DRENROSE-447171 format. One record per residue (C-alpha): residue number from 1; x, y, z. Coordinates in Angstrom, 1 decimal, always signed. Last residue first. Example, Ala and Ser with C-alpha at 12.3 -4.5 7.8 and 13.67 -1.06 7.14 Angstrom:
BEGIN
+-------+--------+--------+--------+
! pamar !      X !      Y !      Z !
+-------+--------+--------+--------+
!     2 !  +13.7 !   -1.1 !   +7.1 !
!     1 !  +12.3 !   -4.5 !   +7.8 !
+-------+--------+--------+--------+
REM end
This chain:
BEGIN
+-------+--------+--------+--------+
! pamar !      X !      Y !      Z !
+-------+--------+--------+--------+
!   360 !  -29.2 !   +3.7 !  +16.7 !
!   359 !  -26.0 !   +4.7 !  +18.4 !
!   358 !  -26.5 !   +5.9 !  +21.9 !
!   357 !  -26.0 !   +2.4 !  +23.8 !
!   356 !  -22.9 !   +1.7 !  +21.5 !
!   355 !  -21.5 !   +5.0 !  +22.4 !
!   354 !  -21.4 !   +4.4 !  +26.1 !
!   353 !  -17.9 !   +5.5 !  +26.9 !
!   352 !  -17.9 !   +8.4 !  +24.4 !
!   351 !  -21.0 !   +9.8 !  +25.6 !
!   350 !  -19.7 !   +9.5 !  +29.3 !
!   349 !  -16.4 !  +11.3 !  +28.1 !
!   348 !  -18.9 !  +13.8 !  +26.4 !
!   347 !  -20.4 !  +14.7 !  +29.8 !
!   346 !  -24.1 !  +14.6 !  +29.5 !
!   345 !  -26.5 !  +17.6 !  +29.8 !
!   344 !  -30.3 !  +17.1 !  +29.9 !
!   343 !  -32.3 !  +19.7 !  +27.9 !
!   342 !  -35.6 !  +21.6 !  +27.6 !
!   341 !  -36.3 !  +23.0 !  +24.2 !
!   340 !  -36.6 !  +26.4 !  +22.4 !
!   339 !  -37.1 !  +25.9 !  +18.7 !
!   338 !  -35.1 !  +28.2 !  +16.3 !
!   337 !  -34.4 !  +25.1 !  +13.9 !
!   336 !  -36.5 !  +22.1 !  +14.3 !
!   335 !  -36.8 !  +19.2 !  +16.9 !
!   334 !  -37.9 !  +15.7 !  +16.3 !
!   333 !  -35.4 !  +14.2 !  +13.5 !
!   332 !  -32.3 !  +15.5 !  +15.8 !
!   331 !  -34.0 !  +13.8 !  +18.8 !
!   330 !  -30.7 !  +12.6 !  +20.5 !
!   329 !  -27.3 !  +14.2 !  +20.9 !
!   328 !  -27.9 !  +18.0 !  +20.4 !
!   327 !  -24.7 !  +19.7 !  +20.6 !
!   326 !  -23.4 !  +22.6 !  +23.3 !
!   325 !  -20.6 !  +24.4 !  +22.1 !
!   324 !  -17.5 !  +25.0 !  +24.2 !
!   323 !  -15.5 !  +22.4 !  +22.6 !
!   322 !  -15.7 !  +24.1 !  +19.6 !
!   321 !  -17.6 !  +23.6 !  +16.3 !
!   320 !  -17.9 !  +24.6 !  +12.7 !
!   319 !  -14.4 !  +23.3 !  +11.1 !
!   318 !  -12.3 !  +20.2 !  +10.9 !
!   317 !  -14.6 !  +17.8 !  +12.9 !
!   316 !  -13.5 !  +14.3 !  +13.5 !
!   315 !  -16.7 !  +12.0 !  +13.4 !
!   314 !  -17.4 !   +9.1 !  +15.5 !
!   313 !  -19.5 !   +5.9 !  +15.4 !
!   312 !  -16.5 !   +4.0 !  +14.2 !
!   311 !  -13.9 !   +6.8 !  +13.4 !
!   310 !  -14.5 !   +9.1 !  +10.3 !
!   309 !  -12.2 !  +12.1 !   +9.3 !
!   308 !  -12.2 !  +15.8 !   +8.5 !
!   307 !  -15.7 !  +16.6 !   +8.7 !
!   306 !  -16.8 !  +20.1 !   +8.1 !
!   305 !  -19.7 !  +21.7 !   +9.9 !
!   304 !  -22.9 !  +23.2 !   +9.2 !
!   303 !  -25.0 !  +24.7 !  +11.9 !
!   302 !  -28.4 !  +24.5 !  +12.9 !
!   301 !  -29.8 !  +26.4 !  +15.9 !
!   300 !  -31.9 !  +25.0 !  +18.7 !
!   299 !  -32.7 !  +27.6 !  +21.4 !
!   298 !  -31.8 !  +26.5 !  +25.0 !
!   297 !  -31.1 !  +30.3 !  +25.8 !
!   296 !  -27.4 !  +29.7 !  +26.3 !
!   295 !  -27.6 !  +28.3 !  +22.7 !
!   294 !  -28.1 !  +24.6 !  +21.8 !
!   293 !  -26.2 !  +23.7 !  +18.6 !
!   292 !  -28.2 !  +21.4 !  +16.4 !
!   291 !  -25.6 !  +19.6 !  +13.9 !
!   290 !  -25.1 !  +19.6 !  +10.2 !
!   289 !  -23.2 !  +17.9 !   +7.2 !
!   288 !  -23.4 !  +18.9 !   +3.6 !
!   287 !  -24.5 !  +16.2 !   +1.0 !
!   286 !  -27.7 !  +17.9 !   +0.0 !
!   285 !  -28.9 !  +18.2 !   +3.8 !
!   284 !  -27.4 !  +15.6 !   +6.1 !
!   283 !  -27.6 !  +15.0 !   +9.8 !
!   282 !  -25.2 !  +14.8 !  +12.9 !
!   281 !  -25.3 !  +13.9 !  +16.4 !
!   280 !  -25.5 !  +10.1 !  +15.8 !
!   279 !  -22.0 !  +10.4 !  +14.2 !
!   278 !  -20.7 !  +11.2 !  +17.9 !
!   277 !  -18.3 !  +14.1 !  +18.2 !
!   276 !  -14.7 !  +14.7 !  +18.2 !
!   275 !  -12.7 !  +17.9 !  +17.5 !
!   274 !   -9.0 !  +16.6 !  +17.4 !
!   273 !   -6.2 !  +17.7 !  +19.7 !
!   272 !   -3.6 !  +15.9 !  +17.6 !
!   271 !   -4.8 !  +13.7 !  +15.0 !
!   270 !   -2.6 !  +10.6 !  +13.8 !
!   269 !   -2.9 !   +8.7 !  +10.7 !
!   268 !   -2.5 !   +5.0 !  +10.9 !
!   267 !   -1.7 !   +3.2 !   +7.8 !
!   266 !   -3.5 !   +0.1 !   +6.3 !
!   265 !   -2.2 !   -0.6 !   +2.7 !
!   264 !   -4.8 !   -2.2 !   +0.5 !
!   263 !   -4.4 !   -5.3 !   -1.6 !
!   262 !   -3.3 !   -6.5 !   -5.0 !
!   261 !   -1.1 !   -9.2 !   -6.3 !
!   260 !   +1.3 !   -9.0 !   -9.2 !
!   259 !   +4.4 !  -10.7 !   -7.3 !
!   258 !   +3.2 !  -13.3 !   -4.7 !
!   257 !   +2.3 !  -13.1 !   -1.1 !
!   256 !   +1.9 !  -16.1 !   +0.9 !
!   255 !   +5.3 !  -17.3 !   +0.9 !
!   254 !   +5.4 !  -18.2 !   +4.4 !
!   253 !   +8.4 !  -15.9 !   +5.3 !
!   252 !   +7.1 !  -12.9 !   +3.4 !
!   251 !   +8.6 !  -10.1 !   +5.1 !
!   250 !   +6.7 !   -6.7 !   +4.2 !
!   249 !   +8.6 !   -3.7 !   +2.7 !
!   248 !   +6.7 !   -0.3 !   +2.1 !
!   247 !   +6.8 !   +1.9 !   -0.7 !
!   246 !   +5.0 !   +5.3 !   -1.0 !
!   245 !   +4.1 !   +6.6 !   -4.6 !
!   244 !   +3.0 !  +10.2 !   -4.9 !
!   243 !   -0.2 !  +11.5 !   -6.0 !
!   242 !   -1.8 !  +14.6 !   -7.6 !
!   241 !   -3.6 !  +12.3 !   -9.9 !
!   240 !   -2.5 !  +13.6 !  -13.5 !
!   239 !   +0.9 !  +15.2 !  -12.3 !
!   238 !   +2.0 !  +12.1 !  -10.4 !
!   237 !   +4.2 !  +13.4 !   -7.9 !
!   236 !   +8.0 !  +13.2 !   -8.2 !
!   235 !  +10.8 !  +11.5 !   -6.2 !
!   234 !   +9.3 !   +8.3 !   -4.9 !
!   233 !   +9.1 !   +7.7 !   -1.1 !
!   232 !  +10.9 !   +5.0 !   +0.5 !
!   231 !  +11.0 !   +2.7 !   +3.7 !
!   230 !   +7.5 !   +2.6 !   +4.9 !
!   229 !   +7.7 !   -0.6 !   +7.1 !
!   228 !   +5.4 !   -3.6 !   +7.1 !
!   227 !   +3.9 !   -5.8 !   +9.6 !
!   226 !   +3.2 !   -9.4 !   +8.8 !
!   225 !   +0.0 !  -11.7 !   +9.0 !
!   224 !   -1.8 !  -10.1 !   +6.3 !
!   223 !   -5.2 !   -8.8 !   +7.1 !
!   222 !   -8.4 !  -10.5 !   +5.6 !
!   221 !  -10.5 !   -8.9 !   +3.0 !
!   220 !   -9.9 !  -11.8 !   +0.4 !
!   219 !   -7.8 !   -9.5 !   -1.7 !
!   218 !   -5.4 !   -8.8 !   +1.4 !
!   217 !   -5.3 !   -6.2 !   +3.7 !
!   216 !   -1.7 !   -4.9 !   +4.6 !
!   215 !   -0.6 !   -3.0 !   +7.7 !
!   214 !   +2.2 !   -0.3 !   +8.0 !
!   213 !   +4.7 !   +0.9 !  +10.5 !
!   212 !   +6.3 !   +4.0 !  +10.0 !
!   211 !  +10.1 !   +4.0 !  +10.3 !
!   210 !  +10.6 !   +7.1 !  +12.2 !
!   209 !  +12.6 !   +9.9 !  +10.3 !
!   208 !   +9.2 !  +11.6 !   +9.8 !
!   207 !   +8.0 !  +11.5 !  +13.5 !
!   206 !   +8.2 !  +15.4 !  +13.9 !
!   205 !   +5.9 !  +15.8 !  +11.0 !
!   204 !   +6.8 !  +17.7 !   +7.8 !
!   203 !   +7.0 !  +14.7 !   +5.8 !
!   202 !   +3.8 !  +12.9 !   +6.9 !
!   201 !   +1.5 !  +16.1 !   +6.7 !
!   200 !   +2.8 !  +17.0 !   +3.2 !
!   199 !   +2.4 !  +13.4 !   +2.1 !
!   198 !   -1.3 !  +13.7 !   +3.5 !
!   197 !   -1.6 !  +16.8 !   +1.6 !
!   196 !   -0.4 !  +15.4 !   -1.7 !
!   195 !   -2.4 !  +12.4 !   -1.9 !
!   194 !   -0.6 !   +9.3 !   -1.2 !
!   193 !   -0.3 !   +6.3 !   -3.7 !
!   192 !   +0.7 !   +2.8 !   -2.6 !
!   191 !   +3.7 !   +0.4 !   -3.5 !
!   190 !   +4.2 !   -2.8 !   -1.7 !
!   189 !   +7.5 !   -4.3 !   -2.1 !
!   188 !   +7.7 !   -7.9 !   -0.9 !
!   187 !  +10.3 !  -10.0 !   +1.0 !
!   186 !  +11.1 !  -13.6 !   +0.6 !
!   185 !   +9.4 !  -13.4 !   -2.7 !
!   184 !  +12.4 !  -13.6 !   -5.1 !
!   183 !  +10.8 !  -14.1 !   -8.5 !
!   182 !  +11.8 !  -15.7 !  -11.6 !
!   181 !  +10.2 !  -15.1 !  -15.1 !
!   180 !  +10.2 !  -17.6 !  -18.1 !
!   179 !  +12.1 !  -18.3 !  -21.2 !
!   178 !  +12.0 !  -15.0 !  -23.0 !
!   177 !  +14.2 !  -14.7 !  -26.3 !
!   176 !  +17.4 !  -12.6 !  -25.9 !
!   175 !  +19.2 !  -14.6 !  -28.7 !
!   174 !  +16.8 !  -16.1 !  -30.7 !
!   173 !  +15.2 !  -19.7 !  -29.6 !
!   172 !  +14.5 !  -22.8 !  -31.8 !
!   171 !  +12.1 !  -24.9 !  -29.6 !
!   170 !  +13.0 !  -28.4 !  -28.8 !
!   169 !  +11.8 !  -28.2 !  -25.2 !
!   168 !   +9.3 !  -25.6 !  -24.6 !
!   167 !   +9.5 !  -21.8 !  -24.5 !
!   166 !   +7.2 !  -19.4 !  -22.5 !
!   165 !   +7.3 !  -21.4 !  -19.0 !
!   164 !   +5.1 !  -19.6 !  -16.7 !
!   163 !   +6.8 !  -18.3 !  -13.4 !
!   162 !   +9.4 !  -19.8 !  -11.1 !
!   161 !   +9.8 !  -19.1 !   -7.7 !
!   160 !  +12.7 !  -17.7 !   -6.1 !
!   159 !  +16.4 !  -18.3 !   -4.9 !
!   158 !  +18.7 !  -16.2 !   -6.8 !
!   157 !  +20.8 !  -16.0 !  -10.4 !
!   156 !  +19.1 !  -19.5 !  -11.2 !
!   155 !  +21.2 !  -21.1 !  -13.8 !
!   154 !  +21.1 !  -21.2 !  -17.8 !
!   153 !  +23.8 !  -23.4 !  -19.6 !
!   152 !  +24.1 !  -22.4 !  -23.0 !
!   151 !  +25.5 !  -19.1 !  -21.9 !
!   150 !  +28.3 !  -21.2 !  -20.6 !
!   149 !  +29.3 !  -22.0 !  -24.1 !
!   148 !  +29.3 !  -18.5 !  -25.0 !
!   147 !  +31.6 !  -17.7 !  -22.1 !
!   146 !  +33.9 !  -20.5 !  -22.9 !
!   145 !  +34.3 !  -19.1 !  -26.7 !
!   144 !  +35.1 !  -15.6 !  -25.2 !
!   143 !  +38.0 !  -17.0 !  -22.8 !
!   142 !  +39.3 !  -19.0 !  -25.7 !
!   141 !  +39.2 !  -16.0 !  -28.0 !
!   140 !  +41.0 !  -14.2 !  -25.1 !
!   139 !  +43.8 !  -16.8 !  -25.0 !
!   138 !  +44.3 !  -16.6 !  -28.7 !
!   137 !  +44.7 !  -12.8 !  -28.4 !
!   136 !  +47.1 !  -13.0 !  -25.5 !
!   135 !  +49.3 !  -15.8 !  -27.8 !
!   134 !  +49.0 !  -13.5 !  -30.9 !
!   133 !  +50.2 !  -10.5 !  -28.5 !
!   132 !  +53.4 !  -12.5 !  -27.5 !
!   131 !  +54.2 !  -13.4 !  -31.0 !
!   130 !  +53.9 !   -9.9 !  -31.9 !
!   129 !  +56.5 !   -9.0 !  -29.1 !
!   128 !  +58.9 !  -11.5 !  -30.3 !
!   127 !  +58.8 !  -10.0 !  -33.8 !
!   126 !  +59.3 !   -6.4 !  -32.2 !
!   125 !  +62.3 !   -7.9 !  -30.5 !
!   124 !  +63.9 !   -8.6 !  -33.9 !
!   123 !  +64.6 !  -12.3 !  -35.4 !
!   122 !  +67.9 !  -14.2 !  -35.1 !
!   121 !  +69.1 !  -12.7 !  -32.2 !
!   120 !  +70.2 !  -16.1 !  -30.7 !
!   119 !  +67.5 !  -15.2 !  -28.0 !
!   118 !  +65.2 !  -13.8 !  -30.4 !
!   117 !  +65.1 !  -17.2 !  -32.4 !
!   116 !  +64.6 !  -19.3 !  -29.3 !
!   115 !  +61.7 !  -16.5 !  -28.3 !
!   114 !  +60.2 !  -16.8 !  -31.9 !
!   113 !  +60.1 !  -20.8 !  -31.6 !
!   112 !  +58.3 !  -20.5 !  -28.1 !
!   111 !  +55.9 !  -17.9 !  -29.4 !
!   110 !  +54.8 !  -20.0 !  -32.4 !
!   109 !  +54.4 !  -23.0 !  -30.1 !
!   108 !  +52.1 !  -20.7 !  -28.0 !
!   107 !  +50.2 !  -19.2 !  -30.7 !
!   106 !  +49.5 !  -23.1 !  -32.0 !
!   105 !  +48.2 !  -23.7 !  -28.4 !
!   104 !  +45.7 !  -20.6 !  -28.4 !
!   103 !  +44.5 !  -21.7 !  -32.1 !
!   102 !  +43.9 !  -25.2 !  -30.8 !
!   101 !  +41.7 !  -23.6 !  -27.7 !
!   100 !  +39.7 !  -21.3 !  -30.0 !
!    99 !  +39.1 !  -24.2 !  -32.2 !
!    98 !  +37.9 !  -26.5 !  -29.4 !
!    97 !  +35.8 !  -23.5 !  -27.8 !
!    96 !  +33.9 !  -22.9 !  -31.3 !
!    95 !  +33.3 !  -26.6 !  -31.3 !
!    94 !  +31.7 !  -26.4 !  -28.0 !
!    93 !  +29.7 !  -23.4 !  -29.1 !
!    92 !  +28.4 !  -25.2 !  -31.8 !
!    91 !  +27.2 !  -28.2 !  -30.0 !
!    90 !  +25.9 !  -26.4 !  -27.0 !
!    89 !  +22.1 !  -27.2 !  -27.6 !
!    88 !  +20.5 !  -24.7 !  -25.1 !
!    87 !  +20.2 !  -25.7 !  -21.6 !
!    86 !  +17.6 !  -24.6 !  -19.0 !
!    85 !  +17.0 !  -24.3 !  -15.0 !
!    84 !  +20.3 !  -25.7 !  -13.6 !
!    83 !  +20.2 !  -24.4 !   -9.6 !
!    82 !  +23.0 !  -21.6 !   -9.1 !
!    81 !  +20.7 !  -20.0 !   -6.6 !
!    80 !  +17.9 !  -22.4 !   -5.4 !
!    79 !  +14.6 !  -22.8 !   -7.3 !
!    78 !  +10.9 !  -23.0 !   -5.8 !
!    77 !   +8.5 !  -24.2 !   -8.6 !
!    76 !   +5.7 !  -22.5 !  -10.2 !
!    75 !   +6.3 !  -23.8 !  -13.5 !
!    74 !   +8.5 !  -26.7 !  -13.9 !
!    73 !  +12.5 !  -27.2 !  -13.7 !
!    72 !  +15.2 !  -28.8 !  -15.9 !
!    71 !  +14.3 !  -28.1 !  -19.3 !
!    70 !  +16.4 !  -29.6 !  -21.8 !
!    69 !  +17.8 !  -28.9 !  -25.6 !
!    68 !  +16.6 !  -25.6 !  -26.5 !
!    67 !  +17.6 !  -25.3 !  -29.8 !
!    66 !  +20.0 !  -22.4 !  -30.5 !
!    65 !  +20.7 !  -18.4 !  -30.3 !
!    64 !  +22.6 !  -17.3 !  -27.4 !
!    63 !  +21.8 !  -15.3 !  -24.0 !
!    62 !  +18.2 !  -16.9 !  -23.7 !
!    61 !  +16.1 !  -14.8 !  -21.3 !
!    60 !  +15.1 !  -15.2 !  -17.6 !
!    59 !  +12.9 !  -12.0 !  -16.8 !
!    58 !  +13.7 !  -10.7 !  -13.5 !
!    57 !  +11.6 !  -10.0 !  -10.3 !
!    56 !  +13.5 !   -9.1 !   -7.0 !
!    55 !  +11.8 !   -7.8 !   -3.8 !
!    54 !   +8.7 !   -9.1 !   -5.3 !
!    53 !   +6.0 !   -6.7 !   -5.8 !
!    52 !   +2.6 !   -5.9 !   -4.4 !
!    51 !   +0.5 !   -3.4 !   -5.9 !
!    50 !   -1.6 !   -1.1 !   -3.5 !
!    49 !   -5.0 !   +0.5 !   -3.0 !
!    48 !   -4.7 !   +2.7 !   +0.1 !
!    47 !   -6.5 !   +2.3 !   +3.6 !
!    46 !   -6.6 !   +4.6 !   +6.3 !
!    45 !   -6.7 !   +3.8 !   +9.9 !
!    44 !   -7.5 !   +6.8 !  +12.3 !
!    43 !   -5.8 !   +8.4 !  +15.1 !
!    42 !   -6.7 !  +10.3 !  +18.4 !
!    41 !   -5.7 !  +13.0 !  +20.3 !
!    40 !   -8.4 !  +14.7 !  +22.4 !
!    39 !  -11.0 !  +17.5 !  +22.2 !
!    38 !  -14.5 !  +16.7 !  +23.2 !
!    37 !  -17.7 !  +18.1 !  +21.3 !
!    36 !  -20.3 !  +19.0 !  +24.2 !
!    35 !  -23.3 !  +17.2 !  +25.2 !
!    34 !  -27.1 !  +17.5 !  +24.9 !
!    33 !  -29.9 !  +14.9 !  +25.7 !
!    32 !  -33.3 !  +16.2 !  +25.1 !
!    31 !  -36.0 !  +16.9 !  +27.9 !
!    30 !  -39.7 !  +16.1 !  +27.5 !
!    29 !  -41.1 !  +17.4 !  +31.1 !
!    28 !  -42.3 !  +20.8 !  +29.6 !
!    27 !  -44.4 !  +19.0 !  +27.2 !
!    26 !  -46.0 !  +17.0 !  +30.0 !
!    25 !  -46.5 !  +20.2 !  +31.9 !
!    24 !  -48.0 !  +21.8 !  +28.9 !
!    23 !  -50.2 !  +18.8 !  +28.3 !
!    22 !  -51.6 !  +18.9 !  +31.9 !
!    21 !  -52.0 !  +22.5 !  +31.9 !
!    20 !  -54.2 !  +22.0 !  +28.7 !
!    19 !  -56.0 !  +19.0 !  +30.4 !
!    18 !  -56.9 !  +21.2 !  +33.6 !
!    17 !  -58.0 !  +24.4 !  +31.5 !
!    16 !  -60.4 !  +21.8 !  +29.2 !
!    15 !  -61.8 !  +20.3 !  +32.7 !
!    14 !  -62.4 !  +23.7 !  +34.4 !
!    13 !  -64.2 !  +24.8 !  +31.0 !
!    12 !  -66.2 !  +21.8 !  +31.0 !
!    11 !  -67.2 !  +22.0 !  +34.7 !
!    10 !  -67.8 !  +25.8 !  +34.3 !
!     9 !  -70.2 !  +24.9 !  +31.3 !
!     8 !  -72.1 !  +22.3 !  +33.6 !
!     7 !  -72.9 !  +24.8 !  +36.3 !
!     6 !  -73.9 !  +27.5 !  +33.9 !
!     5 !  -76.2 !  +24.8 !  +32.4 !
!     4 !  -77.7 !  +23.6 !  +35.7 !
!     3 !  -78.4 !  +27.5 !  +36.5 !
!     2 !  -80.4 !  +27.9 !  +33.5 !
!     1 !  -82.5 !  +24.9 !  +34.2 !
+-------+--------+--------+--------+
REM end
């Protein structure tokens, strides 16, 4: 009986030992995928909230006081340069022109008579000069009266789109009263604010004199069908925001854009020799980003990184990594800091090529 017990105990010991070896072997067979950061030139597309302005946008105002006699246009209408838009009652200004014209004729008659007398030495040369001056003065009064009369006939100064009518037919207008606004939308000026650091990167780059192309994302989250060019940068930074305004010009052949719209300017920002890693290889603790770096002994070590920019499935790393570091690609929720693991190395180019497969 005793021999039987010893024999059974030996079997149990051998079985347990066998199981432990199997578990150890199985644990050793678990290998984690690791890779290197990759250094390459890339670019990201940044978006900036923008304000869209018409190339020309003016207020159309009454230049003379009077009743608004007639309106020849309507709200939202496309008008051509020189097209009749408004007419202010011209009666008073017609009378003033007639009066000035009559005074001009009177002055010319007086000059003619004075000239005859001066030729006969009846009057002095000074009286003749005074008569000539009276004619010039009368001519100026005619020109002024004609100008005032012309102000009652308001025409479009350029091709454009009318906005809201601020006065109705029959309204008594004061001099300078707003009638409507007019926008030339053939091309648009799009203003967007750029932080100081990005401005400095832009202005000291070797391509600073090259016209930079930008896109425009409209309020419906769809891209505008034309490309813009950054043409000017304002002269001063906003002291409150630390930003400076850039202006891009967009052609608007289909008239899609209107004055006062909003959108987002899309600008490609280049990164030379950027350190790039998959987003999947990172994790966050208290708003800070970390990766697991594998040392030469295959020990996992947690390391903080600073992210400079974000791409689809990728981060551009500013500080914390070099291309010689090995980082854990998968299993960051399984391993622990200072743990020794078995690894399988994957070339970074292969990781990038199959990024969708590795992305969760």
